[in-house]
N, C-alpha and C positions, 0 to 999 in steps of 0.2 A: 611398552608395546614393541613387538618385533619390527625391525626396520626392513623395508623392501628397497633394494638398491635403486631400481629405476625411479621409484617414487621419490626417494630421498634426493636423487640427482635432479629431478624436476623441481623440488622444493628449493634446492640450493641455487638452481638457475634463476628462479623467481626472486629469491633474496638478493642475488647479485644485480639483476636488472632493476629491481625496485629502488636501488640506491640513487638512480637518476631522478632528477626533480620532475621530469616530464613523464615518468613511467605511468602514473595513474591515468593521465590524459590519453596517452597512446594506447593503453590497455582498453580504455572505454571505447575509443573510436574503432579500433581493430575488431574488437568483439562484436560491436554493433554491425559492422560490415559483414562479418563472417556469419552471423546469425540472422541477417535480414530476411533470408528466404525461409526461415524456420518459424519465425514468430507468427502469431495469429492476429486477426482483426475481424471485426464484424462490419461488413459494408452495408449501410442502409440502402434500401431500394430507391430512395429519393435523394435529391441533392442536399448537401449539408448547408446550402445557402438558406434553407428554411430556418435552421438553428442560428446561423450567423445573423440573420435579420432580427431575431429575438435578442441576441446579445447586443446588437447595435441599438435596438430600441431601449433596452435596459440601461445602456451606457448613457443615453440621452436623458433618461428619466428613471433614476434608481428606484423610485417609489411606485413605478407602474405596476399594478397588481395583475396584469395579463388576464384580466377577466374575460376578454373577448376570445380567448383561445379555447380549444377543446380541452376540458379538464382531464381527459384521458391521455393527452399527448405529453411527450417528454418535455416539450417546450414550456407547457403550463406549470410544470413542477420545478422550474428553475427560478421561480419568483424570488426566492431568498438567496440564490447563489450569486452574490453581488461582487465577488472579488474580480472575476474576469471582466465584467462590464466596467468596473472602476479602472482596471488596467487599460482597457481600450480607451477609456475617456482621458486618462492621464497622459498616455503616450501616443494618442492618436493612431492606434493600431488599425490596420485594414485587415481584410480577409487573409491575405498571404502572410503579412507580418505576424499575425497571431499564430499561424501555423509554425513559422520560423521560431517564434518565441517559445512555443510549446516544445519544439524539438530541442532547443537549448536547455529547457528545463529538464528534459529527459537525460541529457548529458550530465547535468548537475546532480540528478538523483543518484546516478551510478558513481560519480566522483565523490560525493559526500557520503555515500554508503561505504565506500572504501576508507575514507578518512575517519568515519565514525567507528568502523570496525577496528581501525588502527588505534583509535582512542581507547577502545575497550580492551583489546587483546595485545596491542603493541606488536603485531606480527603481520608483515606484509604478505606472507603466503596465505594466511587465513583471509585477509582483506581482499586479496585477488580472487580467491575462490568464491567468496561472498558476492563480489561485484559481478563476476561472470555468471554466476547462478541466478542473480536477480534479473539480468537481461533476458534470461530464458523463461521468465514468469510474466504474468500480466502486469504485475506491479512495476517491474523494471522496463517493460517493453511498450507500455501504453502510449507514452509520449511520442514514440517513433511510428506508431501504426494507427493512431487516432486521427486520421486525415479526413474522414468524412462524417464521423458520428458527432464530433465536437462534444464528447463527454467531459474532456478536460480534467480527468482524474489525476493526470500527471502533476498538475499544480498542487493538488491536495497532498499527494504522496511526497512531493518535495518539501512542503511546509511541515509535514509530520516528521520527516527525517530531521529537518533543521531544528524543530522545536525540542527534539531529543538531543541533538548534537551540541547546541549552544548551552552555555552555563549562566549567562546573564538572565535574571528574571524578566527584565524588560523585553529582551529578544524572544524569550520563551513565550511570553504573553503575545507578542506581535505575531510570531509564526503560528501559534495555536489559533489565534483569531483569524488569520488569513485562511488557514485550513478549513475552519468551521464555516466561514462565509463563502467558500468555494463549493462545498457540497456537504449535505447533512450527514453523509456517511463518515466524513472526517471528524464530525463532532463526536460520533461514537468512538472513533479511534483515539480521541484525546484521553480516554480512560487508560489506554495503553501507555501514552506519554506520561500521564500522571503516575502510574505504577513505576515506570522506569526512573523517574526523578525521586520517587520515594525510596527506591533501592540504593540511591546514592550514598546513604548513610548506614546501610546495612553492614553488619560485621560478617565478613565472608565465612568465618570459622563457626559461626553460630547458626542455629535454626532461626528462621524468621518468626517473629512474635507479633501478636496483635498490635502492640504499640508501634511497631515499625510501619504498619499499614495505616495507622490512625493519626499519629502525630505528624502533622504536615510541616515540611520544611519550605524554605523560600522558593525553591525551584518548582516543587509540586503545587505550591499555592498559586504561582503564576499561571499554571495550567488551569487550576480550579477557578481562578478569577476570570480567565478568558472565557470559560464555559458559562459562568454566571452572566457575564456581560453580553455574551451572544444570546442567551435566552431572554434576558431583559430587553435588549434592543429588538429582538424578533417579536416579542409580545407587543412592544410599543408600535412597531410597524403594522402588526396585524390589526390593532384596534384603531390606529390613527389613519391608516391608508388602505384598510381592508385587504391587506396582503395575506394570503394563506395558501397552503399546499393542500389540495384536495385528496382525501383518502377514501372517498365515497365511491370511487369507480372500481372497475374490476382488475386493477393493476396491483394493488397492495391490500391483500386480505387473506383470511384463512383458506379460502378456496384455492388461491394461488399456491399456498403452502402444500395443500393436499396434491395438487397437480404436479408440484415440483418433487415430491417424495421419490419417484423413480430415478430422477437424475441427481438427487442430492449427493449420493456418494461420490460420483465423478466430479460433481461441482465442488464439493469440499476439498477434493484432491487438488483442484485447480487453484485454490486459495494460496497454498504454500508450496505445492509440488514437492520437490526434494527436501525442502526445509522442514517438512513434517518429521523427518528423521531426527532433527535436533530436539523436537518435542518428545519423541519416544525416548531419547537418551535422558532428557530432563525428567521424565516421569520415573524412569528406572532409578535415577540417582536420588530423587526426592523420596521415593519409597524406601530406598536403602538407608538414607540418612534420617528417615522418619520425619521429614520436613513436610508434614501433612497440610499445614495451614497454607503454605505458599503453593503447594500442589493444587489444593482446592481452589485457591484464588485464580491461578492461571487457567485451570480447567474450566472455571466458570466463565472467564473471558472468551475462551475458545468456543465453548458451547453457545454463548450468547451470540457471537458472530455467525456461527454455523447455522443456528436455528433461525435467527432473524433474516439471514440471507434468503431463506426459503420462502419468505413472504413477499418477495419481489420477483419480477420477471428476469431482471439482469442479475442472476445469482452470483456469478464470478466477480462482477464489479463490486458488489457489496462485501463479499467475503474477503476480497483482496486487501481491504483496509485492515485486516488482521495481521498482515505481513510485518509491521513494526514489532510484533511480539518477539520476533527472532532476536532482536537486540537485547531484550530482557533475558532471553534464554542464554545468549552469549555472555552477558554480564554475570549470570548465575554460574554458568559452567566454567568460566575462566579460572576459578579457584577450586574447582572440583576435579578438573582433568588437566593433565600436562599438555604442553604445547603440541607435542607430536600426535597425541590422541585427537585433539581438536582438529588438527590439520587433516588427519585421515577421515574423520567424521565429515568434515566439510567437503572433502574430495568425493565422498559417497553422495553427499547432497548435490554437488555439481553434476555428477554422473546421471543422477535421476532427472535433474532439471533438463539436461541435454537430451536424454532419451525421450522425455515427455515435454516437448517444447510448449510454450505458452498457448493456451486455448481458452476459449470463452464459452461458458454454459449460459444460455439465455433461452428461457422457456417461451418461445414464440412459434406458433404454428406447429408443424410436424417435425421441426428440426431444432435440436437443442444444443448441439456442439458446433462451434464455428472455428475453422482453422484458416490458414493463409498460405500462399506460396506453394512450395513443394508438398507440404503436409496436406493442404487443401485438395490438391490434385489427387493424391493417394486416397484421401478420404472419399472424394467424389466417385472415384473408380470402384471402391469397395462397397459403398453404401448408396449409390445413386438408385 
């Protein structure tokens, strides 16, 4: 690929700076400070103390079925989201301390995304572009802006990243279990973790065969076992303590999907933002290599998340759990493209993420797109 002098100089500068041990930590902090006024957040009309009280209640009694709450409320649907209550109970966390903990988790998401990319590509330039790009998405910015909603998706995102990053089956099981018990959406995302670990033994020069996806190795089995244990314990809690998540209300059904159809295109864009460009490259390469099986498999996962997100009100939240698929794409593309091409592709990804800062599509009332800071002010002026 043709070299562009200024771009190559930038890449060389990053390579030189990344030799310092503190580079990734400095990169994370500086980028968060620079983008803090561009990221989005949805501020609830009421105080988050309502949700904090439920978290505190669950921390005191993990088997509380929350039957006294309005089944249509967000709080009522957190009955199986036990990780955070356990965290509060173990470390005696208060309202402020949990927010601080959540912020630290956000830092770790970016840091380990960098380390994870390094593990896959062994290229500090690509890892830097990935990390900065993630901060400009809901996936990477949630922990820094979730100061009132207490959705706590950042914990799930971190555990998903870690369950892909580590190689020990025990740790994979641990992080996968933590993710699932923090939010049901993370349970869906474990299918992506499973595929990533299945790819560990793929021969890069060959097309992926059915046996590659069927024959389970130790790492992918750890993910599968975590999913089975989660389902088994959840069923036990449902029958023994009458704990259940209600789907009989108007928040999760086909009518919601129909209502979401007009906003689905822009909502789907919010899932990966600039990282959709990697998927486009992946599709072109798999078609060229006639690797139809893997193309179909990844396409199915993407469609599953895109369609299922339409059945809930918080569309972006659900679809953002698709983000870990980018590491599967990187793992596939690393042997199909040279380093220079991957860097330039990720630079395009970063540019798109910066131009379109993180935003949240949530189908409530007459307003579906939520921004924050400078972007929110511009949005309000244009569309008020």
